[in-house]
Backbone as a ProteinNet text record, in pm:
[ID]
protein_1_A
[PRIMARY]
MTLGEKMKHIRLFRGMTQRELGIKMGYKEKNADVRIAQYEAGTRTPKESAVSVMADILKVSADSINDTSSDMEKEILLFLFWLEEENAELLQVVDSIHGNSNLTQEGKIGIYFTEGKIKVWMQEWMRQRQRLQS
[TERTIARY]
25807.6	25848.3	25758.4	25818.5	25740.6	25677.8	25585.6	25520.8	25625.2	25718.6	25823.2	25913.8	25949.2	26033.8	25962.4	25833.3	25754.2	25749.2	25727.8	25725.3	25857.8	25966.5	26098.7	26122.9	26087.6	26107.9	26033.7	25908.5	25827.7	25880.6	25917	25971.1	26098.1	26189.1	26313.1	26286.4	26190.4	26153.9	26106.4	26037.1	25987.2	26094.2	26212.6	26323.2	26306.9	26241.3	26216.9	26301	26338.4	26405.1	26298.3	26339.4	26245.8	26190.9	26276.5	26235.1	26129.9	26154.9	26060.3	25923.2	25923.6	25796.5	25725.5	25800.7	25740.5	25679.5	25748.6	25696.7	25571	25572.7	25454.4	25336.5	25367.6	25260.1	25206.1	25273	25222.8	25295.1	25402.3	25479.4	25568.5	25598.7	25684.9	25823.2	25883.5	26010.7	26119.9	26122	26231.2	26227.9	26110.8	26106.1	26038.3	26021.3	25953.8	26030.1	26162.9	26242.2	26244.6	26239.9	26240	26114.5	25999.3	25872.7	25875	25921.2	25926.8	26027.5	26141	26242	26182.2	26100.7	26035.6	25938.9	25862.9	25772.4	25851.2	25957.5	26035.7	26109	26151.5	26222.4	26126.2	25997.7	25899.2	25886.7	25946.2	25935	25807.8	25742.6	25615.2	25528.5	25400.1	25308.1	25218.8	25213.8	25129.9	24981.7	24900.8	24755.6	24711.8	24593.6	24541.1	24533.7	24498.4	24489	24626.4	24731.4	24867.5	24909.5	24873.3	24905.5	24833.7	24711.4	24634.7	24699.6	24742.2	24809.4	24941.3	25017.2	25145.2	25123.9	25021.3	24992.1	24962.7	24884.6	24853.6	24981	25067.9	25192.7	25282.9	25290	25377.3	25313.3	25188	25114.9	25099.2	25058.3	25025.6	24897.1	24838.3	24720.4	24764.5	24679	24709.6	24726.1	24651.7	24663.7	24804	24866.6	25000.5	25102.9	25076.1	25163.8	25129.8	25001.5	24957.6	24978.7	24973.4	24985.8	25131.1	25159.8	25296.4	25308.2	25208.6	25214.8	25323.7	25363.1	25470	25417.4	25302	25243.4	25287.9	25407.6	25455.7	25459.9	25507	25516.3	25378.6	25279.7	25142.9	25089.9	25117.1	25071.2	25135	25262.7	25330.3	25270.1	25246.5	25185.5	25047	24966	24832	24838.1	24933.3	24950.5	24987.4	25079.1	25119.7	25004.2	24925.3	24808.6	24708.6	24688.7	24596.8	24645	24774.6	24829.1	24805.8	24829.7	24814.1	24667.6	24576	24433.7	24388.3	24439.7	24401.8	24449.3	24571.1	24627.8	24742.7	24718.2	24817.8	24946.6	24939.3	25058.3	25136.5	25086.5	25148.7	25284.2	25300.4	25428.5	25467.5	25596.5	25650.1	25752.1	25741.5	25834.6	25934.5	26062.5	26165.6	26271.5	26333.9	26448.1	26569.9	26635.9	26744.7	26868.9	26884.1	27000.2	26978	26860.4	26833.1	26759.4	26707.5	26640.2	26508.5	26443	26314.2	26214.1	26091.7	25988.6	25976.1	26069.7	26074.3	26154.5	26086.9	26154	26221.7	26344.7	26419.7	26432	26472.5	26485.2	26608.4	26715.3	26833.7	26821.1	26900.6	26902	26798	26802.2	26711.9	26598.8	26490.3	26373.9	26353.7	26327.6	26302.3	26161.3	26113.3	25981.5	26003.1	25956.8	25964.7	25826.2	25818	25691.6	25688.3	25577.5	25567.4	25484.9	25423.3	25337.5	25418	25403.7	25484.6	25477.2	25357.3	25342.7	25419.1	25414.5	25485.9	25635.6	25680.3	25822.5	25869	25792.1	25826.5	25828.2	25730.2	25723.6	25845.2	25883.7	26000.6	26128.9	26140	26257.2	26266	26152.4	26150.2	26189.4	26137.9	26174.5	26325.3	26386.4	26531.8	26608.9	26563.8	26631.3	26625	26506.5	26489.4	26571.8	26574.9	26650.9	26799.4	26851.3	26992.9	27023.6	26933	26953.9	26956.4	26867.3	26861.2	26982.4	27039	27155.3	27284.4	27285.8	27409.9	27418.6
-5196.8	-5082.8	-5073.8	-5059.7	-5050.2	-4911.8	-4899	-4770.9	-4664.8	-4698.8	-4604.6	-4565.7	-4663.1	-4633.6	-4538.9	-4561.4	-4476.8	-4333.7	-4321.1	-4187.8	-4115.6	-4186.9	-4127	-4084.9	-4171.3	-4142.8	-4015.9	-4004.9	-3888.3	-3763.1	-3776.3	-3662.7	-3609.6	-3700.2	-3658.4	-3597.5	-3654.2	-3599	-3454.5	-3426.9	-3291.2	-3200.5	-3256.3	-3175.3	-3133.4	-3216.3	-3182	-3268.5	-3211.3	-3289.5	-3354.6	-3451.3	-3513.8	-3409.7	-3321.5	-3216.6	-3125	-3080.5	-2991	-3056.8	-3182.1	-3252.8	-3269.5	-3310.8	-3330.3	-3203.8	-3092.1	-2964.6	-2925.1	-2941.2	-2908.2	-2998	-3119.1	-3210.1	-3177	-3085.5	-3043	-3103.9	-3178.8	-3235	-3126.1	-3138.5	-3041	-3043.4	-2925.7	-2910.6	-3001.4	-3023.4	-3101.5	-3249.5	-3302.1	-3443.9	-3469.3	-3364.2	-3379.2	-3473.8	-3460.6	-3547.3	-3691	-3708.8	-3844.6	-3920.2	-3853.2	-3917.7	-3961.2	-3873.5	-3907.1	-4019.8	-4015.3	-4121.9	-4255.5	-4255	-4379	-4431.8	-4343.4	-4385.7	-4446.3	-4378.2	-4424	-4553.8	-4574	-4697.3	-4813.5	-4782.3	-4887.2	-4926.3	-4849.3	-4880.5	-4823.3	-4737.8	-4678.8	-4664.2	-4693.6	-4682.6	-4561.3	-4472.5	-4352.6	-4387	-4311.3	-4325	-4274.5	-4316.5	-4273.3	-4121.3	-4058	-3911.8	-3848.7	-3908.8	-3858	-3877.4	-3990.6	-4015.3	-3913.5	-3881.1	-3783.3	-3645	-3603.4	-3474.1	-3474.5	-3584	-3596.1	-3586.4	-3654.1	-3652.3	-3510.6	-3435.9	-3297.7	-3213.7	-3229.9	-3153.1	-3189.8	-3319.2	-3367.6	-3356.4	-3309.8	-3289.3	-3418	-3524	-3651.7	-3702.4	-3804.6	-3863.6	-3957.2	-3973.2	-4065.5	-4206.9	-4238.9	-4371.5	-4395.2	-4291	-4309.5	-4339.2	-4296.5	-4330.9	-4470.2	-4498.1	-4626.1	-4745.2	-4721.5	-4832.8	-4876.9	-4992.9	-5045.8	-5164.8	-5180.5	-5291.7	-5266.7	-5370.3	-5356.6	-5377.9	-5319.1	-5328.1	-5212	-5160.3	-5042.5	-5065.8	-5181.9	-5208.9	-5202.1	-5260.7	-5259.6	-5116.5	-5037	-4899.4	-4816.9	-4838.8	-4766.6	-4804.1	-4933	-4977	-4917.3	-4920.2	-4862.4	-4713	-4643.8	-4501.2	-4473.7	-4552.4	-4533.9	-4562.5	-4667.7	-4695.8	-4580.4	-4527.2	-4415.4	-4294.4	-4262.9	-4150.7	-4168.4	-4289.4	-4317.4	-4304.8	-4349.7	-4339.1	-4194.3	-4114	-3973.1	-3896.2	-3925.1	-3853.8	-3937.2	-4005.3	-4096.5	-4024.9	-3896.1	-3820.7	-3768.6	-3795.3	-3743.8	-3804.8	-3931.7	-3996.9	-4081.9	-4103.1	-4184.6	-4280	-4406.9	-4507.9	-4536.7	-4533.6	-4557.8	-4652.8	-4721	-4807.1	-4715.5	-4708.3	-4611.5	-4644.6	-4769.5	-4805.3	-4763.5	-4795.2	-4769	-4636.8	-4576.2	-4447	-4450.5	-4565.1	-4571.3	-4647.8	-4656.3	-4723.9	-4872.6	-4927.2	-5071.7	-5133.3	-5166.2	-5209.8	-5345.3	-5352.7	-5477.2	-5536.5	-5660.9	-5727.2	-5679.4	-5645.4	-5595.6	-5444.2	-5389.6	-5244.7	-5192.5	-5063.7	-4995.8	-4931.3	-4909.1	-4845.3	-4712	-4607.5	-4476.1	-4430.3	-4341.6	-4281.5	-4131.3	-4073.1	-3929.2	-3870.9	-3772.3	-3705	-3576.7	-3552.9	-3435.5	-3325	-3350.7	-3253.2	-3175.1	-3043.5	-2955.7	-2982.7	-3009.3	-3031.2	-3155.2	-3259.4	-3381.7	-3357.5	-3279.4	-3246.7	-3173.9	-3078	-3004.3	-3099.8	-3189.4	-3286.9	-3378.9	-3424.2	-3512.3	-3438.6	-3311.2	-3232.7	-3218.1	-3195	-3185	-3318.4	-3426.7	-3560	-3580.5	-3542.5	-3558.7	-3474.7	-3350.8	-3265.1	-3327.9	-3373.9	-3436.9	-3565.3	-3641.8	-3767	-3740.4	-3640.9	-3605.5	-3555.8	-3476.5	-3425.8	-3539.4	-3635	-3747.8	-3840.4	-3848.9	-3935.6	-3873.3	-3742.4	-3677.5	-3670.2
216.9	295.1	418.6	535	658.3	670.9	764.3	789.9	824.6	913.1	953.4	837.9	755.3	639.2	543.7	526.6	437.5	491.2	623.9	685.7	663	687.3	671.9	527.2	434.9	292.8	251.1	290.6	253.6	323.7	452.2	527.4	460.8	424.9	359.9	222.9	151.1	21.2	35.2	143.8	169.6	231	259.1	311.1	455.2	534.6	675.5	767.7	880.9	984.8	1072	1152.1	1245.4	1342.3	1389.2	1483.5	1419.4	1296.5	1228.8	1213.6	1171.2	1153.4	1287.5	1389.8	1522	1578.2	1562.9	1612.9	1537.3	1404.4	1324.3	1360.4	1407.8	1447.9	1586.2	1657.1	1787.8	1905.8	1882.7	1993.9	2052.7	2182.3	2248.7	2184.3	2176.5	2106.7	2161.6	2293.2	2352.1	2313.9	2276.3	2238.2	2103.5	2024.6	1895	1803.6	1799.5	1712.1	1761.3	1893	1950	1907.6	1913.7	1876.9	1730.4	1642.1	1499.5	1476.4	1546.3	1533.8	1576.4	1680.7	1725.9	1620.4	1559.5	1452	1336.9	1296.6	1182.1	1210.1	1334.4	1371.4	1396	1409.6	1434.5	1579.9	1669.8	1812.9	1873	1798.9	1840.9	1716.3	1729.6	1616.1	1636.2	1536.8	1551.7	1542.9	1615	1605.7	1468.6	1427.2	1296.9	1288.9	1400	1399.6	1375.4	1431.2	1410.4	1264.8	1206.7	1065.4	977.5	1012	934.9	942.2	1061	1077.2	1000.6	1012.7	942.4	791.6	742.6	598.5	551.4	628.7	592.1	585.1	683.7	687.7	570.3	539.9	432.6	294	289.9	164.8	84.6	155.7	92.6	157.1	99.5	162.1	274.2	372.9	482	427.1	321.9	260.2	205.5	152.8	97	206.5	328	440.3	491.4	506.3	562.7	470	339.5	244.4	234.5	290.8	288.9	193.9	106.9	11.6	-90.9	-158.1	-256.8	-398.1	-428.1	-561	-649.4	-624.5	-695.6	-847.3	-889.2	-1032.6	-1097.1	-1031.5	-1083.3	-1089.5	-986.4	-983.4	-1095.9	-1121.5	-1229	-1364.2	-1385.3	-1511.1	-1529.5	-1423.5	-1433	-1461.4	-1400	-1423.9	-1570.2	-1624.2	-1763.5	-1859	-1829.9	-1913.5	-1906.2	-1786.5	-1769.9	-1849.7	-1841	-1916.8	-2066	-2113.3	-2255.7	-2298.5	-2212.9	-2245	-2248	-2157.1	-2150.2	-2272.8	-2315.8	-2430.2	-2485	-2593.7	-2650.5	-2689.9	-2717.5	-2757.1	-2637.6	-2517.5	-2395.9	-2368.2	-2404.2	-2379.4	-2498.3	-2509.4	-2618.5	-2558.9	-2591.7	-2543	-2654	-2619.4	-2719.7	-2667.2	-2759.5	-2731.2	-2724.6	-2610	-2593.2	-2675.5	-2717.9	-2799.8	-2944.3	-2998.1	-3138.6	-3161.7	-3054.5	-3065.9	-3139.5	-3142	-3209.5	-3123.6	-3172.4	-3093.9	-3127.1	-3205.8	-3228.8	-3114.4	-3006.6	-2884.7	-2903.7	-2858.1	-2866.1	-2726.6	-2719.5	-2590.2	-2514.4	-2585.8	-2517.2	-2501	-2415.8	-2400.3	-2304.1	-2285.4	-2194.1	-2271.7	-2202	-2261.4	-2191	-2266.2	-2209	-2239.1	-2156.7	-2178.4	-2188.3	-2295.4	-2314.1	-2291.4	-2203.7	-2178	-2259.7	-2326.7	-2411.5	-2347	-2235.1	-2168.8	-2065.4	-2062.6	-1978.8	-1829.6	-1776.5	-1632.7	-1588.2	-1668.7	-1633.5	-1639.4	-1736.1	-1746.4	-1620	-1574.1	-1451.6	-1332.5	-1324.6	-1216.1	-1218.4	-1336.4	-1349.4	-1311.1	-1347.3	-1310.1	-1158.2	-1093.5	-946.8	-883.9	-941.3	-891.7	-901.2	-1012.3	-1029.3	-928.2	-904.6	-805.7	-667.2	-627.9	-496.3	-486.1	-592.2	-594.5	-576.4	-647.9	-634.8	-494.8	-436.8	-301.6	-200.6	-215.3	-122	-135.7	-254	-275	-225.8	-206.8	-160.7	-9.9
[MASK]
++++++++++++++++++++++++++++++++++++++++++++++++++++++++++++++++++++++++++++++++++++++++++++++++++++++++++++++++++++++++++++++++++++++

């Protein structure tokens, strides 16, 4: 994912237009959306200070915008291992076909979270995902 794609993804996740983000970043109203569109299209690269301001507005770290690596699978695995180490009862992995934890090679695998905060976070993720797909 490019820097611009990442910016756009996070902006849309936060439910903001290019104009809204540009104005909050301090750009003049008449060209605020143009500047953000240029960043997202990759025709202009934001300065580190602009990325920092954008990150604050979007409520993410500047690193999450700047990091365009594709180590997502590794990050997800590390996160799941961390969750399990913190509290083994926090999540349960099940085979969705057989409904048990004897995982088979065929079929899908599901993860059930038993902790309330994660459930709320997952529900918010689903709402945002549905909104972005429509």
